[in-house]
C-alpha positions as CSV (number, residue, x, y, z in Angstrom):
1,M,1.9,-23.9,-15.2
2,T,5.0,-21.8,-15.4
3,R,8.6,-23.1,-15.3
4,A,8.8,-21.5,-11.9
5,Q,5.9,-23.5,-10.6
6,K,7.2,-26.8,-12.2
7,T,10.6,-26.4,-10.5
8,Y,9.0,-26.2,-7.0
9,R,10.2,-28.9,-4.6
10,P,9.3,-29.0,-0.9
11,T,12.1,-29.6,1.5
12,R,12.3,-32.9,3.4
13,G,9.0,-33.2,5.3
14,G,7.2,-30.9,2.9
15,L,6.9,-28.0,5.3
16,Q,9.1,-25.3,3.9
17,A,8.5,-23.9,0.4
18,A,11.5,-23.2,-1.9
19,V,10.9,-19.7,-3.3
20,H,13.0,-16.8,-4.4
21,P,11.1,-13.5,-4.0
22,V,12.0,-10.6,-6.3
23,I,10.5,-7.5,-4.7
24,L,10.3,-4.3,-6.8
25,G,10.8,-1.1,-4.8
26,G,12.9,0.0,-1.9
27,D,10.5,1.5,0.6
28,A,9.5,0.1,4.1
29,G,6.7,-1.9,2.4
30,A,9.3,-3.7,0.2
31,Y,11.4,-4.5,3.3
32,S,8.3,-5.7,5.1
33,L,7.6,-8.2,2.3
34,A,11.2,-9.4,2.4
35,R,10.8,-9.9,6.1
36,A,7.5,-11.8,5.6
37,F,9.2,-14.3,3.3
38,H,12.1,-14.6,5.6
39,E,9.8,-15.2,8.7
40,A,7.8,-17.8,6.8
41,Y,10.4,-19.7,4.8
42,G,13.9,-18.5,5.9
43,V,14.7,-17.3,2.4
44,R,16.6,-14.2,1.2
45,S,14.8,-11.9,-1.2
46,T,16.1,-9.9,-4.0
47,V,14.9,-6.3,-3.7
48,V,15.2,-4.3,-6.9
49,S,15.2,-0.5,-6.5
50,I,15.9,2.5,-8.6
51,R,18.5,3.7,-6.1
52,P,19.9,2.4,-2.8
53,T,17.6,3.1,0.1
54,R,18.1,3.0,3.8
55,N,15.1,0.7,4.3
56,V,17.1,-2.2,2.7
57,R,20.6,-1.0,3.3
58,Y,22.7,-3.2,5.7
59,S,20.0,-5.9,5.7
60,R,21.0,-9.5,6.1
61,I,17.8,-11.0,4.8
62,L,17.9,-9.6,1.3
63,D,20.1,-8.7,-1.6
64,N,19.6,-5.2,-3.1
65,V,19.9,-4.9,-6.9
66,V,20.0,-1.3,-8.0
67,E,18.4,-0.8,-11.5
68,P,18.1,3.0,-12.3
69,E,15.8,2.2,-15.3
70,L,13.4,0.0,-13.3
71,D,10.4,2.1,-14.4
72,D,11.2,1.0,-18.0
73,P,9.3,-2.3,-18.6
74,D,12.1,-3.7,-20.7
75,A,14.6,-3.1,-17.8
76,M,12.2,-4.6,-15.3
77,V,11.8,-7.7,-17.4
78,A,15.5,-8.0,-17.9
79,V,16.4,-7.8,-14.3
80,I,13.7,-10.3,-13.3
81,R,14.9,-12.8,-15.9
82,R,18.5,-12.2,-14.9
83,V,17.8,-13.0,-11.2
84,A,15.7,-16.0,-12.2
85,A,18.5,-17.4,-14.4
86,A,20.9,-17.4,-11.4
87,S,18.3,-18.7,-8.9
88,G,18.0,-22.3,-7.8
89,A,14.4,-21.8,-6.5
90,P,11.2,-20.7,-8.2
91,V,11.0,-16.9,-8.5
92,M,8.0,-14.9,-7.5
93,A,7.8,-11.2,-8.5
94,V,5.9,-9.0,-6.0
95,T,5.7,-5.3,-5.1
96,C,3.8,-2.8,-2.9
97,T,3.7,-0.1,-5.6
98,D,0.9,0.5,-8.1
99,W,3.0,1.2,-11.2
100,Y,5.0,-2.0,-10.7
101,V,1.8,-4.0,-10.2
102,R,0.6,-2.6,-13.6
103,A,4.0,-3.3,-15.2
104,L,4.1,-6.9,-13.9
105,A,0.6,-7.6,-15.1
106,E,1.2,-6.1,-18.5
107,Q,4.6,-7.9,-19.0
108,R,3.4,-11.2,-17.6
109,G,3.8,-13.0,-20.9
110,R,7.5,-12.0,-21.0
111,I,8.4,-13.3,-17.5
112,E,5.9,-16.0,-16.5
113,D,8.1,-18.8,-17.9
114,V,10.6,-17.9,-15.2
115,A,8.6,-16.2,-12.5
116,V,5.2,-16.3,-10.8
117,V,3.3,-13.0,-11.1
118,P,0.6,-13.2,-8.5
119,Y,-1.5,-10.2,-9.8
120,T,-4.8,-9.9,-11.6
121,T,-5.3,-8.9,-15.2
122,P,-4.7,-5.5,-16.7
123,R,-8.4,-5.3,-17.5
124,L,-9.4,-5.6,-13.8
125,L,-6.6,-3.3,-12.8
126,D,-8.1,-0.6,-15.1
127,R,-11.4,-0.9,-13.2
128,V,-9.9,-0.1,-9.8
129,M,-6.8,1.9,-10.5
130,D,-8.8,4.5,-12.3
131,K,-10.4,6.2,-9.2
132,Y,-13.4,7.5,-11.2
133,R,-14.3,4.0,-12.3
134,F,-13.9,2.8,-8.7
135,S,-16.2,5.6,-7.6
136,R,-18.9,4.5,-10.1
137,L,-18.4,0.8,-9.0
138,C,-19.0,1.8,-5.3
139,Q,-22.2,3.6,-6.4
140,E,-23.3,0.6,-8.4
141,L,-22.9,-1.8,-5.4
142,G,-24.2,0.6,-2.7
143,V,-20.8,0.8,-1.0
144,P,-20.4,4.1,0.8
145,H,-18.2,6.5,-1.1
146,P,-17.7,10.3,-0.9
147,R,-19.7,12.5,-3.4
148,T,-17.4,12.9,-6.4
149,T,-16.9,15.3,-9.3
150,V,-14.4,14.8,-12.1
151,A,-12.0,17.6,-13.2
152,R,-9.0,17.4,-15.5
153,G,-5.5,18.6,-15.2
154,G,-5.1,21.8,-17.3
155,G,-8.9,21.9,-17.7
156,A,-11.7,24.2,-16.5
157,M,-13.2,24.5,-13.1
158,P,-15.9,21.8,-12.6
159,D,-19.3,22.3,-11.1
160,L,-18.8,20.7,-7.7
161,D,-21.1,18.2,-6.1
162,A,-19.7,19.2,-2.6
163,A,-18.9,22.3,-0.7
164,F,-15.3,23.4,0.2
165,P,-13.1,22.1,1.7
166,V,-12.7,19.2,-0.8
167,I,-10.2,16.5,-1.5
168,A,-8.6,16.3,-4.9
169,K,-6.6,13.3,-6.0
170,P,-5.4,12.0,-9.5
171,A,-7.5,9.3,-11.0
172,D,-4.4,7.9,-12.7
173,N,-1.7,7.1,-10.1
174,I,0.8,5.9,-12.7
175,A,0.7,9.1,-14.7
176,W,0.8,11.1,-11.5
177,H,3.9,9.2,-10.4
178,H,5.7,10.5,-13.6
179,T,4.5,14.1,-13.1
180,S,6.6,16.6,-11.2
181,F,5.9,20.2,-10.1
182,A,6.5,22.3,-7.0
183,G,3.8,21.6,-4.4
184,K,2.8,18.2,-5.8
185,R,1.2,15.9,-3.2
186,K,-0.3,12.4,-3.2
187,V,-3.6,14.0,-2.0
188,H,-4.6,17.6,-1.9
189,R,-7.1,19.2,0.6
190,L,-8.4,22.4,-1.0
191,D,-10.1,25.1,1.0
192,D,-11.4,27.3,-1.8
193,E,-11.9,27.7,-5.5
194,A,-8.5,29.5,-6.0
195,Q,-6.6,26.5,-4.6
196,L,-8.5,24.0,-6.9
197,S,-7.9,26.3,-9.9
198,W,-4.1,26.4,-9.0
199,L,-3.9,22.6,-8.8
200,L,-5.6,22.1,-12.1
201,A,-3.3,24.6,-13.8
202,A,-0.1,23.5,-12.2
203,S,-0.6,19.9,-12.9
204,G,-1.6,20.6,-16.5
205,D,1.5,22.7,-17.1
206,A,3.5,19.8,-15.7
207,G,2.0,17.4,-18.2
208,Y,-0.7,15.7,-16.2
209,T,-3.9,16.2,-18.3
210,G,-5.7,13.2,-16.8
211,E,-8.7,13.2,-14.5
212,F,-8.9,14.4,-10.9
213,L,-11.5,13.2,-8.5
214,V,-12.7,16.1,-6.5
215,Q,-14.5,14.7,-3.5
216,E,-16.4,15.8,-0.4
217,F,-14.2,16.1,2.6
218,I,-15.2,13.6,5.3
219,P,-14.5,15.3,8.6
220,G,-12.3,13.8,11.3
221,D,-8.7,13.3,12.1
222,D,-6.4,10.4,11.2
223,S,-8.1,8.2,13.8
224,Q,-11.2,8.1,11.6
225,M,-9.2,6.2,9.0
226,R,-9.5,2.4,8.6
227,V,-7.4,-0.1,6.6
228,M,-8.7,-3.4,5.3
229,T,-6.9,-6.1,3.3
230,T,-8.4,-9.1,1.5
231,Y,-6.9,-12.1,-0.4
232,S,-8.9,-13.8,-3.1
233,D,-7.8,-17.1,-4.7
234,G,-7.7,-17.9,-8.4
235,A,-11.5,-18.6,-8.4
236,G,-12.3,-15.3,-6.8
237,T,-13.1,-16.7,-3.4
238,V,-12.1,-14.5,-0.5
239,R,-9.7,-16.5,1.7
240,M,-8.7,-13.7,4.1
241,A,-10.0,-10.3,5.2
242,Y,-8.4,-8.3,8.1
243,G,-7.9,-4.7,9.0
244,G,-7.4,-2.2,11.7
245,R,-8.0,1.3,13.0
246,V,-5.4,3.9,12.0
247,L,-4.1,6.1,14.8
248,L,-1.9,8.3,12.8
249,E,-0.9,8.8,9.2
250,E,2.4,10.1,7.8
251,R,2.5,13.8,7.1
252,T,5.2,14.6,4.5
253,P,3.9,15.5,1.0
254,G,5.2,12.4,-0.6
255,T,3.9,10.0,2.0
256,L,0.7,11.7,3.0
257,G,-2.0,9.2,3.9
258,N,0.3,6.2,4.6
259,P,-0.5,4.7,8.0
260,A,2.1,5.5,10.7
261,A,0.3,3.5,13.4
262,I,-2.5,0.9,13.2
263,L,-4.3,-1.0,16.0
264,T,-5.4,-4.2,14.2
265,G,-8.7,-5.9,14.8
266,P,-12.0,-7.0,13.2
267,L,-14.1,-4.5,11.2
268,P,-17.3,-6.4,10.3
269,E,-19.2,-3.7,8.3
270,I,-16.1,-2.6,6.4
271,E,-15.1,-6.2,5.7
272,E,-18.6,-6.9,4.4
273,H,-18.3,-4.1,1.9
274,A,-14.8,-5.0,0.9
275,R,-15.9,-8.6,0.2
276,R,-18.8,-7.4,-1.9
277,L,-16.4,-5.3,-4.0
278,V,-13.8,-8.0,-4.7
279,E,-16.4,-10.7,-5.3
280,H,-18.3,-8.6,-7.7
281,L,-15.0,-7.9,-9.6
282,G,-13.9,-11.5,-9.7
283,W,-10.7,-10.2,-8.1
284,T,-7.7,-12.4,-7.5
285,G,-4.8,-11.8,-5.1
286,F,-4.5,-9.1,-2.5
287,A,-6.6,-5.9,-2.4
288,N,-6.0,-3.1,0.1
289,F,-8.7,-0.6,1.0
290,D,-8.5,2.9,2.5
291,V,-11.7,3.8,4.4
292,K,-12.7,6.9,6.3
293,V,-15.4,6.8,8.9
294,D,-17.7,9.8,9.1
295,P,-17.9,10.7,12.8
296,R,-21.4,12.2,12.2
297,T,-22.9,8.9,11.0
298,G,-20.4,6.2,11.9
299,Q,-20.4,5.0,8.3
300,G,-17.2,4.0,6.6
301,H,-16.6,5.6,3.2
302,F,-14.4,3.7,0.8
303,L,-11.8,5.9,-0.7
304,E,-9.9,3.5,-3.0
305,L,-8.8,0.0,-3.7
306,N,-5.1,-0.6,-4.0
307,P,-4.4,-3.7,-6.1
308,R,-1.6,-5.0,-3.8
309,T,-0.5,-5.3,-0.2
310,G,-0.2,-1.9,1.3
311,R,3.0,-0.1,2.3
312,S,2.0,-1.0,5.9
313,N,1.6,-4.7,5.0
314,F,3.6,-5.8,8.1
315,Y,0.4,-5.2,10.2
316,L,-0.8,-8.4,8.6
317,T,2.3,-10.5,9.2
318,A,2.5,-9.3,12.8
319,S,-1.1,-10.1,13.4
320,G,-0.5,-13.7,12.3
321,I,-1.5,-13.4,8.6
322,N,1.7,-13.6,6.6
323,P,1.1,-12.5,3.0
324,A,3.9,-14.7,1.7
325,T,2.1,-17.8,2.9
326,F,-0.9,-17.0,0.7
327,W,1.1,-16.3,-2.4
328,V,3.3,-19.4,-2.0
329,G,0.3,-21.6,-0.8
330,E,-1.7,-20.8,-3.9
331,H,1.0,-20.6,-6.6
332,L,3.7,-23.1,-5.4
333,Q,1.9,-25.5,-3.1
334,G,-1.1,-26.5,-5.1
335,G,-3.7,-24.1,-3.7
336,T,-3.2,-24.6,0.0
337,F,-4.1,-21.7,2.3
338,P,-3.2,-21.0,5.9
339,G,-6.1,-20.7,8.4
340,P,-4.7,-18.2,10.8
341,E,-6.4,-16.8,13.9
342,P,-5.3,-13.2,13.9
343,S,-4.4,-11.4,17.1
344,Q,-4.5,-7.7,17.9
345,V,-1.2,-5.8,17.5
346,L,-0.2,-2.2,17.6
347,Y,1.8,-1.6,14.4
348,R,3.8,1.6,14.4
349,I,6.7,3.3,12.7
350,V,6.7,6.2,15.2
351,P,7.9,6.3,18.8
352,D,5.3,6.3,21.6
353,A,6.0,10.0,22.2
354,V,4.6,10.9,18.8
355,L,1.4,8.9,19.5
356,G,1.0,10.7,22.8
357,A,1.4,14.1,21.1
358,Y,-0.7,13.6,18.0
359,V,-3.4,11.0,18.9
360,H,-6.2,13.2,20.4
361,D,-8.6,10.4,21.2
362,D,-7.6,9.4,24.8
363,A,-9.7,6.2,24.8
364,L,-8.1,5.0,21.6
365,L,-4.6,5.9,22.8
366,S,-5.2,4.0,26.0
367,E,-6.5,0.9,24.1
368,A,-3.5,1.0,21.8
369,R,-1.1,1.2,24.7
370,K,-2.7,-1.9,26.2
371,A,-1.9,-4.0,23.1
372,R,0.0,-7.1,24.1
373,K,2.2,-6.9,21.0
374,V,3.8,-3.7,19.6
375,V,5.6,-4.1,16.3
376,H,7.8,-2.0,14.0
377,P,8.3,-3.3,10.4
378,L,12.0,-2.4,10.3
379,K,12.9,-3.9,13.7
380,Y,13.6,-7.6,13.1
381,R,15.6,-9.6,15.6
382,K,17.0,-11.8,12.9
383,D,18.2,-8.8,10.9
384,R,20.3,-6.8,13.3
385,S,23.6,-5.2,12.9
386,P,25.1,-2.1,14.6
387,R,24.7,0.0,11.4
388,R,21.2,-1.1,10.7
389,D,20.1,-0.7,14.3
390,A,21.5,2.8,14.3
391,W,19.7,3.8,11.2
392,V,16.3,2.4,12.5
393,R,16.7,4.4,15.6
394,L,17.5,7.5,13.5
395,A,14.5,6.9,11.4
396,E,12.3,7.0,14.5
397,V,13.9,10.3,15.5
398,N,13.3,11.6,12.0
399,Q,9.6,10.8,12.5
400,V,9.5,13.2,15.4
401,R,11.0,15.9,13.2
402,K,8.6,15.2,10.4
403,F,5.5,15.4,12.6
404,A,6.8,18.7,14.1
405,R,7.4,20.1,10.6
406,Y,4.0,18.9,9.2
407,P,1.6,18.9,12.1
408,G,-1.5,18.8,10.0
409,G,-3.0,15.4,9.1
410,S,-6.4,14.4,7.6
411,A,-8.1,17.2,9.5
412,G,-5.5,19.9,8.8
413,P,-5.1,22.0,5.6
414,V,-2.8,20.2,3.2
415,G,-4.2,21.7,0.0
416,D,-2.5,25.0,-0.6
417,A,0.5,23.2,-1.9
418,R,2.0,26.4,-3.3
419,A,3.3,27.0,0.2
420,A,4.7,23.4,0.4
421,G,6.8,23.8,-2.8
C-alpha cells in the first residue's frame, strides 16, 4: 500500500473521496479527465503540460503547471513529487497519452510512495503498444484484424499481403512521437508503391528506424469506426465495457483518427472480442480499442489497443460511466466499483452543421440528432467564464475551418503526405 493510499480519509458520511489528480498532458482528453474528477468528487486537478494550452487555459476546475521538460522521466518524477509534497490529499497520476502511460509505468518505483499510478506493468504495455505484437495477439485469439505486413523505417520495400491502397502506421508510438519530418501523420493511407517508398525513406532519414505495420485498407468512411473502452480490476476481471459508433473523425495530420463525434451505445460482438483480449492478457485498468467495421461483411476489425482512456474519454462520463470513480474506487476506496446503467449520448466536438455536411449516412445522422443528451467535453456549466466561453465557441468555429481544409477522412486519400508538408 502506498503512502497515498494510506492517507486516504473519506469525508463525513464516507461518500466523497479525497483525491488530488495529477494529469499529464494538455489536450482535450486531459481536460476531460479533470472534468470527470470534478464531477465525481468536486476536486481540482493539477494538469501538467509542456506548454500552456487553450484546452486548460482559463479553467476554474484545475491548476495548470507548465513543465517544458515533461517528456524527460526525471522531470516528470520531480513535478509529481513536488505536487504531492504540497497536497493534502492522496495523489493519483493519470494521462490520456501513450508515452506518459509508459513513463509512469516505468517510473512507478520512484513515485508510488507519494502517488497512485493506476496503469499496468511495462511488460504488458510492450505486448500491446507494439502494434505488430498486438496484430499477432489478435491472430492468436481469433479476433478480427486487418492483414498485416511489417516494414521498417529506412528499410526496403516489403512483400505486401494486401493490395493498394494500404494503411501504414508506426509500431512504436513513443519513438514516432519523437520523430519529426515534413508530411508526418499519425496514420498514412498510401495509394501506391511510390508513396510507401517515400514514407519509409523519409521516416528513416528523420531517425525512425522502427517497424511500420502496413495493413489492408478496410473500406468505408468514418462512420464505419467504433470505439470500445474496458476497465479491468487488479485481478484482471472486466468491470466495465462500453463503446459507441463514430460519426466523424478529426482530419488534421496531427489528430487524424481521433473521434470528433460518437453516438454511444452497446456493441455486443465488439465487446466480446475486447473482453477476450484483456482477459487473455491479464490486463488491469482501462483499455481503449479502435475498431473498423467492414461494410462488405459487417465484421469489426480491431486496429489497436490503447493502454489508457482515450482522448474522447468524456463519452464515458457523459454516458454515466465516470472513469474517475473506477480509479478511486479501486485504489482509494478498498476495491469498490460503481454499477452504472449507461445511457445513450451524442458526444461531439464539432457543431451540428459539420455533422450535417460530412456524415453521409442519413439514417445514422437522424438517429444521432434524436439523442436525448448532446455533450461537448469542453462545455461544462461549472467551469464557465467569459474568456473560456469565447475560446470554446472559437474552437467550434475552427473545426468548421479544419474540415473545410481537410475534407478527406478514413475514406479519403491521406497518404501522399509530401503534399501535406
